[in-house]
N, C-alpha and C positions, 0 to 999 in steps of 0.2 A: 488543451492543458490536459484535459483527460488521457488522451492516446499519449501524448508525451510521459506523464508522469506513468503510465501504466509499462509503455516502453521502455525506459528507461531502469525500471523496479526489474522485468524481465531480463533483460540484458545484463544487469548486476547479479542477478543468480548465476547465469549462464557466466561470466567474466568470472565472477569467484571460483565456481567448479574447475572452468577450466587454468584458472593460476593453480588451484589445488591438486590437480592430477589428474580430473578427469576429462578427458575432450569430447564425451557424448554432446554437447549442447553446440560445442564449434561444428562437429559432423552431421548435426539435425539441424543446423542454420540459425541457431537460435542466438548465436554471439554476434549479434546486430542492433543497431537501433531504429532499422526498416519496421514498421509497425506491423508489417502486413506479417511477418513471421510471427508472429505473438499475437493473433486476430485467433478467438477461439470462436465457432458459428455460434452455439447456445450462449455463453458465457459471455461475450464480446456483443453479441449483436442481436439472437433472438430475445433471450432475457429483458434485457433494457428496452427493448423496443416495445414486448409485452407492456411493461413496468409503465412506458409512459403511454401507451395506447389507451390503457385501460385507467388511466387516470391515479394511478397510484400515490400516496406519499413519500412511497419509498422505492428511492433507485437504485438498484443493486447490480452487478456484474463484476467481470473479473477477464483475464488474460488467459491464456491456452499454459497450463503449467510447463513449466522446464523441466526436459527427461535428464535424469543425471544418474550414472551409473558408482552407486558408493562404494562397490569393490573396489574401485581404481584410486582411491585416497587411499591415505596412508595411515589416517585415524580416521574410518569412516562416520561413527558415532560426532566427534568434534567437528569434523569436516563440512558433514551434512549442517549441523546447527549454524556455521559459518555460513554457506550458502543461502539457508534460509534467511539469517540475518541482514544479509546483504542486500535484499530486495527495500525492506521497511526503513533501513538507513539510507538506500540511496531516497526514498521519499523525503526522508528528514532533510538530506542536503537540498534538495530541491524545493523543500518550501522555507529553508532560509536564505537560499540563495533568492526567492521569488520577493521575499520580506524584505531585505535587504535592497533590492533594487525599488521596489515602490518606496521604501524608506528615502533613497537618494532622489527619485524621481519627484517626490514631494517637496523634500525638503528645498531643494534648488530650484525649484519655481520652472522644471520641467513639461509638469503636467501639472492642469488643474483639475480642480475634485469632480469635474464632470467628466473628464476624459477616458474612452471608453477604455485604454490601456488599464486603466487604476482596476476597473471589473476583471479584464483578464488576469491579471496577478493577483488581486483577491481569491479568484477562481482558482489559480495553480497553488496559492497555498493552503487552501480550503482541503482542496481533493488530496492533495499529497499528505497533509497532517490525518485525512480520513484514513488512506489506505494504507499509510503506516501502523496506524492504531488498531485498526480493523484487520490487517494481517498479524498483528501481533496475538490476536485472540487464542489462545492454546488450545484450538477446536481441531482436529486433523480433517480436509488437509492443509489448512491456515499456515504459514510460515512459522507463527508462535507455537505450534505442536511440534514442529522439526526439534526447536531449539526446547523444548520443554523433554523430548524424548532423550534428550543427551544426559538428561538428568535420572533418570527411569534407568531401572534393571529388571532384569528376569521376568516374572509372571506379569508384573505393574507393566512392564514396556511394552510389552507383546501384545496384554489385553488392549494397551491404548492406542497403539498404531493399529490395529484392529478396526478401531470405530473409525478409519480413513472410508470404509464402504459404504457407512450412511452418513458422513460426515457433512455432504452438501446439504442435506434432508434433514439433519438438525441445526444446520447452521440456519436454513431458509425459516425453520419453524422459530427460532429463537428473532431472529430480525423482523418478522410479521406478527409474531405473536407472543413476545414477550416486551412489553412495555419498558421493564426497568432494565434491560439491555441497551436502548435506545439513549434513554436517562443517563445512564453509564456513560457510556461512549459520546454524547455530547457534552457532558458533564468534562470527561477528557481532552476532547478536541478543544474547547475551551481553555482549559489550564494552559495546555500545549500549545496552543493561537498567543496566549500572551507571554508564556515564557519564551518564544522564537522572538515575539517584538520587542521584549525587555534585549532580547541577546542583539537586535539588528537595529537597534533605535527606533525602530516605528512607533515604539509605546509613546514618543515624543511630539509624533505628527498628529493631528488632532482626527486626521481619516482612517481609521484602523476598523477592518472586517468585523462585526461583532456575531459571534458564532450562537445560534439558536441552541436553546437546552430544553428537548421536548421528546 
């Protein structure tokens, strides 16, 4: 489920950029659902492996960023924001789909409460909600920063974008050393999960995954 969530997320970026006039993702082999094309050695393999082996309570990682050429867009600022938004929106769509399927399988008795498929769909719902909300955090180089940059101009935009060179280090520091961030993210995950459950009818089924807020 994690591989699918990341793959669709990155492919959504590539597809949107291609539709808006930039063939760079397609020419660099990123307009595909083949997960191998989206693997980043550090973010997808080494960092998660290190956290797992070290016994960390936090698992963090990502895929290889999709390269785009903004100058190929008709409206670079707006189109970059649309490309950025496509990734989180793809995760929202996946979370809704898995929630709807889980509702159907449980309501019509296709699975009992101990079926492994329930856990798999639970993981799919949770991972996609986490990916969506995490990527919407407005810190470069996350997707939320591309959206935020569209609404900035002049020196404010330049300074904001310049944070990208330090973004990964700032992000890791926030994730590991700012407990309040995890609490806010956990709360947002819980509310989003409840909203999706209500939308798909899953809240009517007694077995709905509970998100820990800590």
